[in-house]
C-alpha positions as a Markdown table, in Angstrom:
| # | Residue | x | y | z |
|---|---|---|---|---|
| 1 | Met | 120.5 | -211.6 | 52.9 |
| 2 | Ser | 121.7 | -211.6 | 56.5 |
| 3 | Glu | 123.8 | -214.2 | 58.0 |
| 4 | Asn | 123.8 | -215.2 | 61.7 |
| 5 | Lys | 126.7 | -217.5 | 62.0 |
| 6 | Ser | 129.7 | -215.4 | 61.0 |
| 7 | Glu | 133.2 | -214.4 | 61.9 |
| 8 | Pro | 134.5 | -210.9 | 61.3 |
| 9 | Gln | 136.4 | -210.5 | 58.1 |
| 10 | Asn | 139.5 | -208.3 | 58.7 |
| 11 | Leu | 142.5 | -207.1 | 56.8 |
| 12 | Thr | 145.1 | -209.8 | 56.3 |
| 13 | Pro | 148.5 | -209.3 | 58.1 |
| 14 | Ala | 150.0 | -208.2 | 54.7 |
| 15 | Asp | 147.2 | -205.6 | 54.3 |
| 16 | Val | 147.8 | -204.3 | 57.8 |
| 17 | Glu | 151.5 | -204.1 | 57.2 |
| 18 | Arg | 150.9 | -202.2 | 54.0 |
| 19 | Val | 148.7 | -199.7 | 55.8 |
| 20 | Gly | 151.3 | -199.3 | 58.4 |
| 21 | Arg | 154.1 | -198.6 | 55.9 |
| 22 | Ala | 152.0 | -196.1 | 54.1 |
| 23 | Tyr | 150.7 | -194.1 | 57.1 |
| 24 | His | 152.9 | -194.7 | 60.1 |
| 25 | Gln | 156.0 | -192.7 | 59.3 |
| 26 | Lys | 158.0 | -190.5 | 61.7 |
| 27 | Arg | 155.9 | -187.6 | 62.8 |
| 28 | Asn | 156.0 | -184.7 | 65.3 |
| 29 | Val | 152.4 | -185.0 | 66.5 |
| 30 | Arg | 150.8 | -187.5 | 68.9 |
| 31 | Ile | 147.5 | -188.8 | 67.7 |
| 32 | Ile | 145.0 | -190.2 | 70.1 |
| 33 | Val | 141.7 | -191.8 | 69.1 |
| 34 | Asp | 139.0 | -193.9 | 70.8 |
| 35 | Ser | 137.7 | -197.4 | 70.5 |
| 36 | Thr | 134.4 | -196.4 | 68.9 |
| 37 | Ala | 136.1 | -195.9 | 65.5 |
| 38 | Asp | 135.9 | -199.8 | 65.2 |
| 39 | Tyr | 139.4 | -200.4 | 64.0 |
| 40 | Ala | 140.1 | -203.6 | 62.2 |
| 41 | Pro | 142.6 | -205.7 | 64.2 |
| 42 | Gly | 146.1 | -204.4 | 63.9 |
| 43 | Val | 145.3 | -201.1 | 62.2 |
| 44 | Ala | 145.5 | -198.9 | 65.2 |
| 45 | Glu | 148.8 | -200.5 | 66.2 |
| 46 | Gln | 150.3 | -200.0 | 62.8 |
| 47 | Leu | 149.1 | -196.4 | 62.7 |
| 48 | Gly | 150.9 | -195.7 | 66.0 |
| 49 | Val | 147.9 | -194.1 | 67.6 |
| 50 | Glu | 146.9 | -194.4 | 71.2 |
| 51 | Val | 143.4 | -195.7 | 71.8 |
| 52 | Ile | 141.2 | -194.6 | 74.6 |
| 53 | Pro | 138.7 | -197.4 | 75.4 |
| 54 | Phe | 135.0 | -196.7 | 76.1 |
| 55 | His | 133.2 | -198.9 | 78.6 |
| 56 | Tyr | 129.9 | -200.8 | 78.6 |
| 57 | Val | 127.8 | -202.7 | 81.1 |
| 58 | Asp | 126.2 | -206.1 | 80.4 |
| 59 | Pro | 122.7 | -207.1 | 81.4 |
| 60 | Glu | 124.1 | -208.5 | 84.6 |
| 61 | Gly | 125.5 | -205.2 | 85.6 |
| 62 | Val | 129.1 | -206.1 | 85.0 |
| 63 | Glu | 131.3 | -203.3 | 83.4 |
| 64 | His | 133.6 | -204.2 | 80.5 |
| 65 | Val | 136.3 | -202.3 | 78.7 |
| 66 | Asp | 135.9 | -202.0 | 74.9 |
| 67 | Asp | 139.2 | -203.6 | 73.9 |
| 68 | Met | 138.3 | -203.9 | 70.3 |
| 69 | Trp | 137.4 | -207.6 | 70.5 |
| 70 | Lys | 140.7 | -208.8 | 72.0 |
| 71 | Ser | 139.0 | -210.5 | 74.9 |
| 72 | Arg | 135.5 | -211.2 | 73.6 |
| 73 | Asp | 134.2 | -213.0 | 70.5 |
| 74 | Pro | 131.9 | -210.7 | 68.4 |
| 75 | His | 129.7 | -213.4 | 67.1 |
| 76 | Glu | 129.0 | -214.6 | 70.6 |
| 77 | Phe | 128.2 | -211.1 | 71.7 |
| 78 | Tyr | 125.7 | -210.4 | 68.9 |
| 79 | Glu | 124.3 | -213.9 | 69.1 |
| 80 | Phe | 123.5 | -213.3 | 72.7 |
| 81 | Met | 121.6 | -210.1 | 71.7 |
| 82 | Arg | 119.7 | -212.1 | 69.1 |
| 83 | Lys | 118.6 | -214.8 | 71.6 |
| 84 | Asn | 117.9 | -212.3 | 74.5 |
| 85 | Pro | 116.1 | -209.3 | 73.0 |
| 86 | Glu | 114.9 | -208.2 | 76.4 |
| 87 | Ala | 118.5 | -208.1 | 77.8 |
| 88 | His | 120.1 | -204.8 | 77.2 |
| 89 | Phe | 123.7 | -203.5 | 77.2 |
| 90 | His | 124.4 | -200.0 | 78.4 |
| 91 | Thr | 127.3 | -197.7 | 77.5 |
| 92 | Ala | 129.0 | -195.0 | 79.5 |
| 93 | Ala | 130.9 | -191.9 | 78.5 |
| 94 | Val | 134.6 | -191.7 | 79.2 |
| 95 | Thr | 135.1 | -189.7 | 82.3 |
| 96 | Pro | 137.1 | -186.4 | 82.5 |
| 97 | Gly | 139.5 | -188.2 | 84.8 |
| 98 | Asn | 140.2 | -190.9 | 82.2 |
| 99 | Tyr | 140.9 | -188.2 | 79.6 |
| 100 | Tyr | 143.0 | -186.2 | 81.9 |
| 101 | Glu | 145.2 | -189.1 | 82.7 |
| 102 | Val | 145.9 | -189.7 | 79.0 |
| 103 | Phe | 146.3 | -186.1 | 78.1 |
| 104 | Ala | 148.5 | -185.2 | 81.1 |
| 105 | Arg | 150.9 | -188.1 | 80.2 |
| 106 | Ala | 151.1 | -186.7 | 76.7 |
| 107 | Ala | 151.8 | -183.2 | 78.1 |
| 108 | Lys | 154.7 | -184.6 | 80.2 |
| 109 | Glu | 156.2 | -186.0 | 77.0 |
| 110 | Gly | 155.8 | -182.6 | 75.3 |
| 111 | Met | 154.7 | -183.7 | 71.8 |
| 112 | Pro | 151.8 | -181.6 | 70.4 |
| 113 | Thr | 148.7 | -183.8 | 70.7 |
| 114 | Ile | 145.4 | -184.3 | 68.8 |
| 115 | Tyr | 142.5 | -186.3 | 70.1 |
| 116 | Leu | 140.0 | -187.5 | 67.4 |
| 117 | Gly | 136.8 | -188.2 | 69.4 |
| 118 | Leu | 133.4 | -189.7 | 68.9 |
| 119 | Thr | 130.9 | -187.1 | 67.6 |
| 120 | Ala | 128.9 | -185.1 | 70.0 |
| 121 | Gly | 125.9 | -186.1 | 67.9 |
| 122 | Leu | 126.0 | -189.5 | 69.6 |
| 123 | Ser | 127.9 | -189.0 | 72.9 |
| 124 | Ser | 128.7 | -186.4 | 75.6 |
| 125 | Ser | 132.3 | -187.7 | 75.8 |
| 126 | Ile | 133.7 | -185.1 | 73.5 |
| 127 | Asp | 132.7 | -182.3 | 75.8 |
| 128 | Leu | 134.3 | -184.2 | 78.7 |
| 129 | Ala | 137.5 | -184.5 | 76.7 |
| 130 | Arg | 137.5 | -180.7 | 76.1 |
| 131 | Gln | 137.2 | -180.1 | 79.8 |
| 132 | Ala | 140.1 | -182.5 | 80.5 |
| 133 | Ala | 142.2 | -180.8 | 77.7 |
| 134 | Gln | 141.6 | -177.4 | 79.3 |
| 135 | Met | 142.7 | -178.7 | 82.7 |
| 136 | Val | 145.9 | -180.0 | 81.1 |
| 137 | Arg | 146.5 | -176.6 | 79.3 |
| 138 | Asp | 146.1 | -174.9 | 82.7 |
| 139 | Glu | 148.6 | -177.2 | 84.3 |
| 140 | Phe | 151.1 | -177.3 | 81.4 |
| 141 | Pro | 151.1 | -173.8 | 79.9 |
| 142 | Gly | 152.2 | -173.7 | 76.3 |
| 143 | Phe | 151.4 | -177.4 | 75.6 |
| 144 | Glu | 149.5 | -177.9 | 72.4 |
| 145 | Ile | 146.5 | -180.2 | 72.7 |
| 146 | Tyr | 143.5 | -180.2 | 70.4 |
| 147 | Val | 140.2 | -182.0 | 70.7 |
| 148 | Val | 138.5 | -182.7 | 67.3 |
| 149 | Asp | 134.9 | -183.8 | 67.0 |
| 150 | Thr | 134.9 | -186.3 | 64.1 |
| 151 | Cys | 131.3 | -185.5 | 63.4 |
| 152 | Cys | 130.9 | -189.2 | 62.4 |
| 153 | Asp | 130.9 | -192.6 | 63.9 |
| 154 | Ser | 132.2 | -196.2 | 63.6 |
| 155 | Ala | 134.6 | -196.9 | 60.7 |
| 156 | Ala | 134.2 | -193.3 | 59.4 |
| 157 | Gly | 136.3 | -192.3 | 62.3 |
| 158 | Glu | 138.8 | -195.0 | 61.3 |
| 159 | Leu | 139.1 | -193.7 | 57.8 |
| 160 | Leu | 139.6 | -190.1 | 59.1 |
| 161 | Ala | 142.3 | -191.3 | 61.6 |
| 162 | Ile | 144.2 | -193.1 | 58.8 |
| 163 | Glu | 144.4 | -190.0 | 56.7 |
| 164 | Val | 145.2 | -187.7 | 59.6 |
| 165 | Cys | 148.2 | -190.0 | 60.3 |
| 166 | Arg | 149.2 | -189.8 | 56.6 |
| 167 | Gln | 149.0 | -186.0 | 56.6 |
| 168 | Ala | 151.1 | -186.0 | 59.9 |
| 169 | Ser | 153.7 | -188.1 | 58.2 |
| 170 | Asn | 153.7 | -185.6 | 55.3 |
| 171 | Gly | 154.8 | -183.0 | 57.8 |
| 172 | Leu | 151.7 | -181.1 | 58.8 |
| 173 | Ser | 151.9 | -179.5 | 62.2 |
| 174 | Ala | 149.3 | -180.2 | 64.9 |
| 175 | Arg | 147.4 | -176.9 | 64.2 |
| 176 | Glu | 147.5 | -177.7 | 60.4 |
| 177 | Leu | 146.2 | -181.2 | 61.1 |
| 178 | Val | 143.3 | -179.9 | 63.1 |
| 179 | Glu | 142.3 | -177.6 | 60.3 |
| 180 | Trp | 142.7 | -180.4 | 57.8 |
| 181 | Ala | 140.6 | -182.8 | 59.8 |
| 182 | Glu | 137.9 | -180.3 | 60.5 |
| 183 | Asp | 137.4 | -179.9 | 56.8 |
| 184 | Ala | 138.1 | -183.5 | 55.7 |
| 185 | Arg | 135.5 | -185.0 | 58.1 |
| 186 | Tyr | 132.7 | -183.8 | 55.9 |
| 187 | Phe | 134.0 | -185.8 | 52.9 |
| 188 | Ile | 133.5 | -189.1 | 54.6 |
| 189 | His | 130.2 | -190.8 | 53.8 |
| 190 | Gly | 128.6 | -193.7 | 55.7 |
| 191 | Tyr | 125.4 | -195.6 | 54.8 |
| 192 | Phe | 124.0 | -198.5 | 56.7 |
| 193 | Thr | 121.0 | -200.7 | 57.3 |
| 194 | Leu | 119.7 | -202.7 | 60.2 |
| 195 | Glu | 118.2 | -206.1 | 60.6 |
| 196 | Ser | 115.5 | -204.8 | 62.9 |
| 197 | Phe | 114.5 | -201.7 | 64.9 |
| 198 | Asp | 114.5 | -203.5 | 68.2 |
| 199 | Ala | 117.8 | -202.1 | 69.6 |
| 200 | Leu | 116.9 | -198.6 | 68.5 |
| 201 | Ala | 113.5 | -198.9 | 70.2 |
| 202 | Ala | 115.1 | -200.4 | 73.4 |
| 203 | Gly | 117.4 | -197.3 | 73.5 |
| 204 | Gly | 114.5 | -194.9 | 73.2 |
| 205 | Arg | 115.6 | -193.7 | 69.7 |
| 206 | Ile | 112.4 | -194.7 | 68.1 |
| 207 | Pro | 108.9 | -195.6 | 69.5 |
| 208 | Pro | 108.4 | -199.3 | 70.2 |
| 209 | Ala | 105.2 | -199.3 | 68.2 |
| 210 | Ala | 107.2 | -198.1 | 65.1 |
| 211 | Ala | 109.7 | -201.0 | 65.6 |
| 212 | Asn | 106.8 | -203.5 | 65.9 |
| 213 | Val | 105.2 | -202.2 | 62.6 |
| 214 | Gly | 108.5 | -202.2 | 60.8 |
| 215 | Gly | 109.2 | -205.8 | 61.8 |
| 216 | Lys | 105.8 | -207.0 | 60.6 |
| 217 | Leu | 106.1 | -205.3 | 57.3 |
| 218 | Asp | 109.7 | -206.3 | 56.7 |
| 219 | Ile | 110.7 | -202.7 | 56.5 |
| 220 | Lys | 114.5 | -202.0 | 56.5 |
| 221 | Pro | 115.8 | -198.5 | 57.0 |
| 222 | Glu | 118.7 | -196.9 | 55.2 |
| 223 | Leu | 120.5 | -194.6 | 57.6 |
| 224 | Ser | 123.4 | -192.2 | 57.6 |
| 225 | Tyr | 124.6 | -189.4 | 59.9 |
| 226 | Asp | 124.1 | -185.6 | 59.5 |
| 227 | Leu | 126.7 | -182.9 | 59.7 |
| 228 | Asn | 126.6 | -183.0 | 63.5 |
| 229 | Gly | 127.2 | -186.7 | 63.5 |
| 230 | Ala | 123.7 | -187.6 | 64.6 |
| 231 | Leu | 121.9 | -190.5 | 63.0 |
| 232 | Thr | 119.6 | -189.6 | 60.2 |
| 233 | Leu | 117.0 | -191.7 | 58.2 |
| 234 | Arg | 117.5 | -191.6 | 54.5 |
| 235 | Gly | 114.7 | -193.9 | 53.5 |
| 236 | Met | 112.7 | -197.0 | 54.1 |
| 237 | Cys | 113.0 | -200.1 | 52.0 |
| 238 | Arg | 110.8 | -203.2 | 51.7 |
| 239 | Gly | 113.2 | -206.0 | 52.4 |
| 240 | Arg | 116.9 | -206.3 | 53.2 |
| 241 | Lys | 118.0 | -206.7 | 49.6 |
| 242 | Lys | 116.5 | -203.3 | 48.6 |
| 243 | Ala | 118.2 | -201.6 | 51.6 |
| 244 | Leu | 121.6 | -203.0 | 50.5 |
| 245 | Arg | 121.0 | -201.8 | 47.0 |
| 246 | Ala | 120.1 | -198.4 | 48.3 |
| 247 | Ile | 123.5 | -198.3 | 50.1 |
| 248 | Leu | 125.2 | -199.3 | 46.9 |
| 249 | Gln | 123.4 | -196.6 | 44.9 |
| 250 | Asp | 124.5 | -193.9 | 47.5 |
| 251 | Phe | 128.1 | -195.2 | 46.9 |
| 252 | Arg | 127.7 | -194.7 | 43.2 |
| 253 | Asp | 126.3 | -191.2 | 43.6 |
| 254 | Asn | 128.8 | -189.9 | 46.1 |
| 255 | Tyr | 132.1 | -191.8 | 45.8 |
| 256 | Ala | 135.2 | -189.7 | 45.2 |
| 257 | His | 136.7 | -192.2 | 42.7 |
| 258 | Asp | 140.1 | -191.9 | 44.4 |
| 259 | Thr | 141.2 | -195.5 | 44.8 |
| 260 | Ser | 144.3 | -194.4 | 46.8 |
| 261 | Leu | 142.0 | -193.9 | 49.7 |
| 262 | Pro | 140.7 | -197.0 | 51.5 |
| 263 | Leu | 137.0 | -197.8 | 52.0 |
| 264 | Ala | 135.5 | -199.6 | 55.0 |
| 265 | Ile | 132.8 | -202.1 | 55.4 |
| 266 | Val | 131.7 | -202.7 | 59.0 |
| 267 | Ser | 129.0 | -204.9 | 60.4 |
| 268 | Thr | 127.5 | -206.4 | 63.6 |
| 269 | Asp | 127.9 | -210.0 | 62.8 |
| 270 | Ala | 126.6 | -209.8 | 59.2 |
| 271 | Lys | 129.5 | -211.2 | 57.2 |
| 272 | Lys | 127.4 | -212.4 | 54.3 |
| 273 | Asp | 126.0 | -209.0 | 53.6 |
| 274 | Ala | 129.4 | -207.4 | 54.2 |
| 275 | Asp | 131.0 | -209.7 | 51.6 |
| 276 | Trp | 128.1 | -209.0 | 49.2 |
| 277 | Leu | 128.8 | -205.2 | 49.4 |
| 278 | Asp | 132.5 | -205.8 | 48.9 |
| 279 | Ala | 131.8 | -207.8 | 45.8 |
| 280 | Gln | 129.4 | -205.2 | 44.4 |
| 281 | Val | 131.8 | -202.3 | 45.1 |
| 282 | Arg | 134.6 | -204.2 | 43.2 |
| 283 | Lys | 132.3 | -204.4 | 40.2 |
| 284 | Glu | 132.3 | -200.6 | 39.9 |
| 285 | Lys | 134.6 | -199.2 | 37.3 |
| 286 | Gly | 138.1 | -198.6 | 38.7 |
| 287 | Cys | 137.3 | -200.2 | 42.0 |
| 288 | Glu | 138.6 | -203.7 | 41.3 |
| 289 | Asp | 141.7 | -203.4 | 43.5 |
| 290 | Val | 140.6 | -200.7 | 46.0 |
| 291 | Thr | 141.6 | -201.4 | 49.6 |
| 292 | Ile | 138.5 | -202.3 | 51.6 |
| 293 | Ile | 138.9 | -202.5 | 55.4 |
| 294 | His | 136.5 | -205.0 | 57.0 |
| 295 | Ser | 135.8 | -204.8 | 60.8 |
| 296 | Thr | 133.2 | -205.5 | 63.4 |
| 297 | Val | 131.3 | -202.8 | 65.2 |
| 298 | Ser | 132.2 | -202.5 | 68.9 |
| 299 | Pro | 129.8 | -203.3 | 71.7 |
| 300 | Ile | 129.6 | -199.5 | 72.3 |
| 301 | Leu | 127.8 | -198.7 | 69.1 |
| 302 | Gly | 126.6 | -202.3 | 68.5 |
| 303 | Ser | 124.5 | -202.3 | 71.6 |
| 304 | His | 122.5 | -199.4 | 70.1 |
| 305 | Val | 122.0 | -200.8 | 66.6 |
| 306 | Gly | 121.8 | -204.6 | 67.3 |
| 307 | Pro | 123.0 | -207.6 | 65.3 |
| 308 | Gly | 122.7 | -207.6 | 61.6 |
| 309 | Met | 123.7 | -204.0 | 60.9 |
| 310 | Val | 126.0 | -203.5 | 57.8 |
| 311 | Ala | 127.6 | -200.3 | 56.6 |
| 312 | Leu | 129.7 | -199.0 | 53.7 |
| 313 | Val | 132.0 | -196.0 | 54.5 |
| 314 | Phe | 134.0 | -194.1 | 52.0 |
| 315 | Trp | 135.6 | -190.8 | 50.9 |
| 316 | Gly | 133.2 | -188.9 | 48.7 |
| 317 | Thr | 131.7 | -185.5 | 47.8 |
| 318 | Asp | 131.4 | -182.6 | 50.3 |
| 319 | Arg | 128.4 | -183.4 | 52.4 |
| 320 | Arg | 128.0 | -179.8 | 53.4 |
| 321 | Glu | 126.9 | -179.0 | 49.8 |
| 322 | Lys | 123.8 | -181.0 | 50.3 |
| 323 | Val | 122.4 | -179.2 | 53.3 |
| 324 | Ser | 119.2 | -177.3 | 53.0 |
| 325 | Leu | 119.1 | -173.6 | 51.9 |
| 326 | Thr | 118.3 | -172.4 | 55.4 |
| 327 | Asp | 121.2 | -174.3 | 56.8 |
| 328 | Arg | 123.5 | -172.8 | 54.2 |
| 329 | Ile | 122.4 | -169.3 | 55.1 |
| 330 | Ala | 122.8 | -170.0 | 58.8 |
| 331 | Arg | 126.4 | -171.3 | 58.1 |
| 332 | Lys | 127.3 | -168.1 | 56.3 |
| 333 | Val | 125.8 | -166.0 | 59.2 |
| 334 | Arg | 127.9 | -167.9 | 61.7 |
| 335 | Lys | 131.0 | -167.5 | 59.7 |
| 336 | Gly | 130.4 | -163.8 | 59.3 |
| 337 | Thr | 129.7 | -163.4 | 63.0 |
| 338 | Ala | 132.9 | -165.3 | 63.9 |
| 339 | Gly | 134.9 | -162.9 | 61.7 |
| 340 | Arg | 133.8 | -159.8 | 63.5 |
| 341 | Ala | 135.9 | -158.0 | 66.1 |
| 342 | Glu | 134.7 | -158.3 | 69.7 |
């Protein structure tokens, strides 16, 4: 069901304006995000958030800024990957100096600041952001700056940022927003499938032999992310159609049924499948008019999953309630230890 020749389907200008009116009200907290949340065009601007761009290096060794497809055509990018499977893109973490520059500028303006960063399950950048934030605290005593690991990736980070902005507009303080976000991040679900295992194998995330066997047998994975934001395999499906239906079933099983909250469908040049998921979601009871944000995965994450990936992201049940028994016990132990006096 994949489609090679495609253009990204995005929110219409009216949709973007509506999101802006709903979420970008006067607030007393600066919110900073990064480009890996794969914002649909215009959404970050309407939310009034500052975006820190990640960088990537093409097969020729040229470094590029992830400007959320402002200067590059996504179809051309992913079509190049299709036609040149041996040519690999590489990504780089944001440096502490880059973070410091942004955070110090916020400190000079004085408004309490929150940075919602790509999960440590996929990148070391969040740790570098924490280092930079501490440097800024040392230089500007009393300045409130918080670094929040979103514990998710791609459009899940977009959905979290949208709601953080709404809560800020409702009057939550920076500290209250951090507590809200650190709980809310576990209610965002994301399920996706890949066209092939080639990009994951090239990045060393699975053995090349496994990718070869999967391709020959037409095996398509259904993936998600765990509580730490790392990729996790949910199952293997024989064929693309079954993988897409598995994603839809996970939506049925876990959706919060709150149509005031937008959903997101994101892909790496797989518009046909993205549109199919959109149509199927709207057939579900009560979902006919739900807002669905379509966007294209950035080169940062796209270089690791390859062309043909499609994902459905939504607010749902608490993912922490589905952890194993041993993990639940460990979580209780950690909470108990944290509450003890030193």
